[in-house]
N, C-alpha and C positions, 0 to 999 in steps of 0.2 A: 796465331790466335788459338788460345785454348777452346774446346767445346765445353769443358767442365770446369766450372770454377772450383775454388779451394772450399768451397761448403758442400759440393756435390751437385749443385743446380747446374742445368746446361746454361751456357752462354746463349748469346742472339743465334750464333749461327749452329750451335749444337742443337738448339730447339728447331731450327729450320730443317735441318737434317733428320731429326727425329720426326717431326711432321710429314715430311716427304716419305719416310719409311713407312710411316703409318697408313698412308695412302695406299702405298704398295711397295713390296721388296723390288729391289734393283740393283743395278750395277752402280759403280762409283760415278760414271756418267751420266745414268737415268736419275742419281740423286742429285748431281750437279745442276742439272738442268730443271728438275721440279723444285728445289729449294733456291735457285737462282744465285749460286754461290759457285767461285771458280773451282776446277776440278782439283788443283793442287790442294786447297783447303779443305774440300771433300776427302779427298784420299786421307790426309792427315788427321782429319776429324773422325773419319770412320773407325780408323785405328785406335784412337783415343777412346771412342765409344765402346769399341770392342772390349778394351783393356778394362772398361768400367763396367763390363757385363751389360750393357745396354743393347748392343747388337751382336749379332753372330754372322758369321761369313761361311758361306757354302760355294766354292768354286769362285766365281766371279760375282756372286750375287749376295746382298746383304738383306738381313731383315732384323727387325726388332725382337729382342728376347722378352720373355714375360715380364722381366724388370723394366724394359725400355718401353715395352707397351702401356705400363700401369704410369710411367712418368709421360710418356707422350699424352695419354689421356687426360693428364692434370695441368697439361700446358694452356695457358689461355689461347684463344682463337687467333 
């Protein structure tokens, strides 16, 4: 399941990951728990979000980029 739709907007799972990272940076395991998504989906989703420039990875930790933060702020609650 993709995290970014063809029009560049996050899918439901992508939005959950962005919201989780908006609350706090974390590992894939922490994002999985916070977003309520399976770890395998979060790992692939984080790679996709990173390729889209929405998140960055530092070691095992992921955080929103400036672009990702703006997008996360625009998501409905």
